[in-house]
C-alpha positions, 0 to 999 in steps of 0.5 A: 498479467493474465488478471489485468488482461482479463479485466481489460478485455471486460472493460474495453472502453477503459484505458489502463495505464501501467507504471513501474520497473522490471528487474534487469535479470528478468526477461520474462516480465517485459515480454509479458508486458509487451504482449499485454500491450499488443493484445489489449489496445486499452492497456498502455505501459509507461515504464519506470518512475521515481518517487518524485514522479509519483504525485504527478502520476497519481494526480492523473487518475481516479482509480488504481488496480493492484492485481497481486497474486493471491495464495502466494508466500510472496504476497502473504505478508506484504503491506504495499506502499502502493495502497498508501500512496494511492489512498493518500492521493485520493484514489479508489483502490481495487486489490485482489484478495491479499491479507493486507487488502483484506485488513484495509477493506474499509478503504480498499475494494477487495475483488475476487476475480477479473469479473468482480474487478470489472463490476467494481470498477464500473460501479466506481466509474458510474459514481455508485461506489466509493470507499475513499471518502472514509479513508484517513491518510497515513503519514510517516509521522503517524507511523513513527509515533505508532512504532514509538508507542508500541516500543514504550508499551513493551514490558522490557522497555517499561522495566528499563525505564523504571530501572533508569528512573530508580538510578536517577533517584538514587543518584540524586539522594546520594548527591544530597547527603552530607559528606563526613 
């Protein structure tokens, strides 16, 4: 919350809207959100949402900020669906420097700290900076086809396919031979 609090303080004319759930067994996060909303009048919390709500929510915005903790085992290997949902909906995405954001830096603005985030956000709001137009939406069908291609390219898959093909040829040959 500290990152977002600092960005909100640096951008007092910008309204920040938080959407999402918190874990039931986590009393700390709701308290941090409540404190943030109280301390920063330009931050608003809308509570949890469902996937069915997502298109309506995303259509209301131009920019999404993903302030993930950096240098954390919890964010080292994440590939946030949020990136794809927001990019597919046409939003500019600003993210802290987590590995997946760096990997997608052609489409995502990777920011180093709250001041960098505020500068980048300002440039986007002024129409001087945009990465979204270069983004090609990612769909589940594309992901499925890519995974299938990866599986088909594996040496083990190729050897199984070759063995299966040889069995079929052998069975056809045996069926074509005359019985004595």
